[in-house]
C-alpha positions as CSV (number, residue, x, y, z in Angstrom):
1,M,63.8,68.4,109.7
2,Q,62.1,66.1,112.2
3,P,59.4,63.8,110.9
4,D,55.8,64.4,112.2
5,Y,55.1,61.2,114.0
6,D,51.6,60.4,115.1
7,A,49.5,57.3,115.9
8,T,49.1,56.5,112.1
9,T,52.9,56.4,111.5
10,A,55.1,53.4,111.4
11,L,58.8,53.7,112.0
12,I,60.6,50.7,110.4
13,V,64.2,50.3,111.7
14,V,65.9,48.1,109.1
15,D,68.6,45.6,109.9
16,V,70.7,47.6,112.5
17,Q,72.5,44.3,113.3
18,N,76.0,43.6,114.4
19,D,77.2,42.1,111.1
20,F,76.2,45.3,109.4
21,A,76.6,48.0,112.0
22,D,79.6,46.9,114.0
23,P,83.1,47.4,112.4
24,A,83.9,43.8,113.3
25,G,80.8,42.5,111.4
26,S,81.2,40.2,108.4
27,L,79.4,42.7,106.2
28,S,80.1,45.9,108.0
29,V,78.7,49.1,106.5
30,A,81.0,52.1,106.8
31,G,79.5,54.5,109.4
32,G,76.8,52.0,110.3
33,A,77.3,52.3,114.1
34,G,77.3,56.1,113.7
35,I,73.6,56.2,112.8
36,V,72.5,54.5,116.1
37,P,72.2,57.6,118.2
38,Y,70.1,59.3,115.6
39,V,68.0,56.2,115.1
40,N,67.4,55.9,118.9
41,A,66.2,59.5,118.9
42,Q,63.8,58.7,116.2
43,I,62.5,55.7,118.1
44,A,62.0,57.8,121.2
45,A,60.2,60.6,119.2
46,A,58.0,57.9,117.4
47,L,57.0,56.3,120.7
48,D,56.3,59.6,122.4
49,A,53.9,60.4,119.5
50,G,52.1,57.0,119.8
51,A,53.6,55.8,116.5
52,F,54.2,52.1,115.8
53,V,57.9,50.9,115.7
54,A,59.1,47.7,114.0
55,Y,62.5,46.3,113.6
56,T,63.7,44.0,110.8
57,Q,66.5,41.5,110.9
58,D,68.2,39.3,108.5
59,W,68.0,35.8,110.1
60,H,69.7,33.3,107.8
61,P,70.5,29.6,108.2
62,P,74.2,28.7,108.2
63,S,74.1,27.8,104.5
64,T,72.0,29.6,101.9
65,P,72.3,30.4,98.2
66,H,72.5,34.0,99.4
67,F,76.1,33.3,100.7
68,V,79.3,33.3,98.7
69,T,80.2,29.9,100.2
70,V,77.6,28.3,98.0
71,G,77.9,30.6,95.0
72,G,75.9,33.7,96.2
73,P,77.1,37.3,96.2
74,W,77.5,37.9,100.0
75,P,79.8,36.7,102.8
76,V,78.1,34.7,105.5
77,H,76.2,37.1,107.7
78,C,73.5,37.4,110.2
79,V,73.2,33.6,110.9
80,A,70.2,33.0,113.1
81,G,71.0,33.1,116.9
82,T,74.6,34.4,116.5
83,W,76.2,37.6,117.5
84,G,76.2,38.9,114.0
85,A,72.4,38.5,113.7
86,A,71.7,40.4,117.0
87,L,70.6,44.0,117.0
88,H,73.4,46.4,117.7
89,P,73.8,46.6,121.5
90,A,73.5,50.4,121.6
91,L,70.2,50.4,119.6
92,T,67.1,51.0,121.7
93,P,65.6,47.6,122.1
94,D,62.1,46.3,122.5
95,A,60.2,49.3,121.1
96,G,58.2,47.0,118.9
97,P,58.2,43.6,117.2
98,S,61.1,42.4,115.1
99,V,60.4,40.9,111.7
100,R,63.0,38.2,110.8
101,K,63.6,37.5,107.2
102,G,65.5,34.9,105.2
103,A,65.1,32.2,107.8
104,N,64.5,29.5,105.1
105,G,67.3,30.6,102.9
106,E,65.3,33.3,101.0
107,D,66.9,36.6,99.8
108,G,65.4,39.0,102.2
109,Y,66.2,42.6,101.2
110,S,62.8,44.0,101.9
111,G,61.2,44.0,105.3
112,F,57.9,43.2,103.5
113,S,58.9,40.3,101.3
114,M,61.5,37.6,100.6
115,R,62.4,35.9,97.3
116,D,63.0,32.2,97.0
117,P,66.5,32.0,95.4
118,G,65.6,28.8,93.5
119,T,62.2,29.6,92.1
120,G,62.2,33.4,92.3
121,D,58.8,33.3,94.1
122,L,58.1,36.2,96.5
123,V,57.0,35.3,100.0
124,P,55.5,38.0,102.3
125,T,56.8,38.6,105.8
126,E,54.4,39.6,108.6
127,L,55.3,43.3,108.3
128,A,52.4,44.4,106.1
129,E,49.9,42.7,108.4
130,L,51.5,44.4,111.4
131,L,51.0,47.8,109.8
132,R,47.4,47.0,109.0
133,A,46.7,45.9,112.5
134,H,48.1,49.1,113.9
135,G,46.2,51.3,111.5
136,T,49.3,52.7,109.8
137,R,48.8,55.3,107.1
138,R,52.4,56.3,106.4
139,V,55.8,54.8,106.8
140,V,59.2,56.2,107.9
141,V,62.3,54.1,107.2
142,C,65.8,54.1,108.6
143,G,68.7,51.7,109.1
144,L,71.0,49.6,106.9
145,A,71.9,49.6,104.1
146,T,70.6,52.3,101.8
147,D,71.4,50.5,98.5
148,Y,69.7,47.2,99.5
149,C,67.4,46.7,102.4
150,I,66.4,50.4,102.8
151,R,65.7,50.7,99.1
152,D,63.6,47.6,98.8
153,T,61.7,48.1,102.1
154,A,60.8,51.7,101.0
155,L,59.9,50.5,97.5
156,D,57.6,47.8,98.9
157,A,56.0,50.3,101.3
158,L,55.3,52.7,98.4
159,A,53.9,49.8,96.3
160,L,51.5,49.0,99.2
161,G,50.2,52.6,99.0
162,Y,51.9,54.0,102.0
163,P,53.4,57.6,101.7
164,T,57.0,56.8,102.6
165,S,59.8,58.8,104.0
166,V,63.5,57.8,104.3
167,L,65.7,59.5,107.1
168,V,68.8,60.5,105.3
169,A,70.8,60.9,108.6
170,G,69.7,57.4,109.6
171,V,70.9,55.3,106.7
172,R,74.3,54.3,105.3
173,A,75.2,52.5,102.0
174,V,77.3,49.5,101.2
175,D,78.4,51.1,98.0
176,V,79.7,47.9,96.3
177,R,80.0,50.2,93.4
178,P,80.7,53.9,94.1
179,G,77.5,55.9,94.0
180,D,75.2,53.0,94.7
181,G,73.8,54.6,97.7
182,D,73.0,57.9,95.9
183,A,71.5,55.9,93.0
184,A,69.2,54.1,95.5
185,L,68.0,57.4,97.0
186,A,67.4,58.8,93.5
187,R,65.4,55.7,92.6
188,L,63.3,56.2,95.8
189,V,62.6,59.8,94.9
190,A,61.6,58.8,91.4
191,A,59.2,56.2,93.0
192,G,57.6,58.9,95.1
193,A,59.5,58.6,98.5
194,T,60.4,61.7,100.6
195,L,64.0,62.0,101.8
196,V,64.1,63.7,105.2
197,S,67.3,65.5,106.1
198,P,67.9,67.1,109.6
199,T,69.2,70.2,107.8
200,A,66.3,70.5,105.3
201,T,63.7,73.3,105.7
202,S,60.9,71.0,104.7
203,T,60.2,67.4,104.1
204,T,60.3,67.6,100.4
205,A,62.5,65.2,98.4
206,H,66.1,65.5,99.2
207,R,68.2,66.7,96.2
208,V,70.6,64.2,94.6
209,S,73.2,64.7,92.0
210,P,72.2,64.4,88.3
211,A,74.6,61.6,87.9
212,A,73.0,59.6,90.7
213,S,69.5,60.2,89.3
214,T,70.5,58.6,86.0
215,A,72.5,55.8,87.5
216,P,71.7,52.3,86.2
217,E,69.1,50.3,88.2
218,L,70.6,48.3,91.0
219,V,70.0,44.5,91.0
220,A,69.5,43.0,94.5
């Protein structure tokens, strides 16, 4: 099912960057590059309908508590200005602004907010203000990865009051633990998000397995 884009819709393309989407990336998501043609089609449809498009990018310093090199959970990835931080070369560029997160060492899972790893304080990005400036009334989310940045971006959009859809064909999961991606989608459904599948007959919530719907909460 194709989302019904219009001038009050925002399409948020989350973290389709080389380190996540390219098989050679330091935190490559299985199948990440495979979503790019579908995401490009969604960008084209959104622009044709007058919708607002925004990208997000991890944009980390070379050293941050986020990285395993200094005790964090993740390999070094998406260091500002490097190949890994760049948007995937096959992704349609320049359809809208890019919101860069984590530039000061924050944990930046959501496109809307970042968390200081030392104090735990939340710091907003400019994304919410961009949506307000464009008169956005609903949000569509796609990109990488389902169980982290898609999940948290969609949850923040819902918390801000936006009806939010996630494009199932336009996301892929890290699945650090098997089933993390399904658990993230189940959590989004429980929070009120709509999961849109190309094969669905409507834009009602995509069905997930009972095991996924009762999976323990993920910790980002």
